[in-house]
N, C-alpha and C positions, 0 to 999 in steps of 0.2 A: 501741263509739263510732260513731255516723254520721260517713260522710266525705261532704262536698259539695264540690261544685265551682264556681268562679266561671263566669262567660258568656264567660272566655278561652278558646280551644282548646287555646291551650299547657299551660293547667292542666286539662284533661281527663284522665278515667281512659285509660290507656293500652291499645291492642289486645293481646291476648295470642296466645299460640300456640293457643289454643282457638278464636279469632274466624276464620270461615272465609268465603270466598265462591266458591261452587262454579260452575264454569262448564263443566266436562263431567260427564254422568251417571255414567260410569265411575269418578269421583273422589267420587261421593255415598255416603254408606253406606246399605245396603239399607233399613234402616228408614227412611229419611226421603226417599226416591226419590221417592215419590208426591206428598210435599210440594213438592219440588224441583221436579217438574213443574208444579207451580201457581204457581212464583215470582214471576210477573208480577201474577198476582191477589194475592199476599200483600203485595208491594211494586213498583208498576209502574215504579218507577225502578231496578229490581235492577241492572241493568248501568252505570249513569250513574256517572261521576266513578271513584271508586275500586272502586264497587260495594258493595251492600248485605252487610254482614257480620252473621253469626249464629253461636252454637255450636251445636252437633248438637241439644242438648237445646230449644233455644230454638224450633227448627222446630214442635216439637209445641203450642206455647203462642202463636202469634204469630195475632193476628185478621187476617184478609184486608182488604185496605185498603179494597175499597168497603164492607164493614161496619163498620169503624172509621170511616170518614168518616159513615156515615149515623149511627152510634151518637153522635158527637160533634154532629151536627146536630141529632138530637132532645133531645140534653141541653142544646145552646144555646138551643133553643126553650121547653123546657119548665120549666127553673131559673128561679127567681126571680131579679129583677134584681138582687136583694141579695147573691146568690151572686157570689163575685168569685174564689174560688180554686177549682180543681180538683186532687184528688190521686189519681194512678194508683199504687196502693199494690202492685201487682204489675206493673211497667213492662215487663219481660221486654226484648225486642228493640226496644221504642221504638214501635210500631204505633199503639197508641191514644194515648200523649201527643203524638206528632206530629200526628194528627189532631186533639185537642184545641187544639193550639198553630196547626195552620193555620185553625181556625175564627175565630181572632182574638175569642173570646168572652169569653175571660178575662183577668183582671190578672196571675194568676199559675198556671203549670202546674207541678205538683211530681210528679216520676217518682222511684219508691222500686223499687230493685232491689239485693236483698242478694248476688248472685253479681257480682263485680268484673269477670268477663270479659263478661258479657252486659250489665252497663249501659255497658261499653266501646262493645259494639256498639250499642246503642241510641244513644248520644251521635253516634257515629260516622254512623249513618242518619240521625239528625235533621240532621247538617250536610249530607249530600245533598240534604235535603227544605229546606233552609234555614230552619231553626225551632230549631236546638241553641240559640240565645241566648235565646229564649222560654221555655225550659224551665229548672227548677231541678231539678237532679239529684242524687240521695241513695244512697249506697252503704250501705245498712243492713236490717236483717231489719224490716219494716214495723209489725209489732206492738210491738217495742221504740220504735220510732221515734214510734209514735201514741202510747205511754205516756209516753216521756219528755218529747214537747212539749204534752201535754194542756193545760197552762196557757196554752200561747201559739197554740193553734191554735183560731181562732174559727168555732166550730160553725155559728154563724149565718150566716156567709159564706163556708163551705166544703160542698162537694160531694165525695164519696168515690165511686172507679170503682175496682172490683176485678175483676180476671180471674185468678181463681185456678188453679193447678194441678188438673186433674181427675183425676190418678191415673194418667195414661198412657193410650194409644190404646185400651186395652181399654174404656174406658168405654162406647163406641160399641155394644158389644153388648148393653147392658141395654136391657130395653123400658122400665122407668121408672127412671131413675138416681137412687138413694139418697143424697142431700145430706148426711145424718147420718153417712155412711161416707166421703165424699169425702176422698182423701189429697193432702198431707199436712195440708189445714187442713178441717175440715169446716164446714158454714154456721153451725152455732151459734159457732164460735170466729171467724169472719169477722165475722159481725153484731155479735157482742157487742164487737167492737173498735172498731165504727163506727156503731154505733146513735145516737149523739148527734148524728149529721148524715145530711142526707139521702145516700142512697147508689145506685148503678147497679152490680149484680152480674151480671157476664158469665157464662154457667152454659151446661151441656150443654143441648140441645134437648129433650132426653128428661127434665128434672130433674123431681121429685117436686114438682107445683103445690101440694098440700096443706101440704107442708112450706114452701114459700116464702110461702102465705097466712099461715100461721102467725105469721110476723113481723109483720104489720100492726099498727101501733099502733092503740089504741083508737079507734074513730071514723073511721079512715083506711082507704084501700084501696091493694093495691099493683098497679100496672101491669106486666104482664109482654108482652114484645114479641120475636115470633119473628123473627130476621134471617135473609133468605135470599140465595143467588146461583144463578143460573140455575135457579130453582124449588126449590130444594132449601134447608131450613132447615140454616144453620150452627152457630148457639146462639141462646139466648135471654136476653134482658136483663131482671131484675127491676129495678124503679125502686121504690124502698123510701124512705118518707117518714121522717125523723128521729123517734125517740121524745121524748116530752117529757121534759124534766129536772126533776126537782122538787127 
């Protein structure tokens, strides 16, 4: 069953012993040290307040802040004015949900994360950015949430943002990333759960574009944008129109 919290900070998910704010390199596990070195690009307010909190696994999936802000800007500009809700179905440590809330574009921002430690970090981080009250937090499996709330979600007013796990850092060694074998959720699984709504999928920069193009509804096109920092692509986002429901 999904667990949600109100906008009272006292009612938020508690930080756990899996939530860390690393201050010294020697304390950082070796496999996330390169990400920690980029911590101010990931969260510019990393050391503000009580400090940004993340679980060790969350470092692998967090969107760098400049990219998250640009994606939020692009979605705000390109989404129909009829779209009033955005749902971040893999919220992680909160980078994208925070950016959506900061844009002031959406009447409702919903962040879904199934790991209770990770969603506690995300809420804490949103508090540092001053937007925790602008986000509705859901601790649940996103596919179960979408299925169980299908009747109450207005697909005509909702946009889905999905930054799924890519299967670990080894993905970067693939010249062309095969989205049909992406783990733990492949492209077909994700799109199948959200295709009744406009969606933006945050994917590896080397993703197979033919596999993405195959998702285009009849008569529609998919826009694919590469997002870069310091001249290097970090990821791509595929902006996919909803499939007409019969």
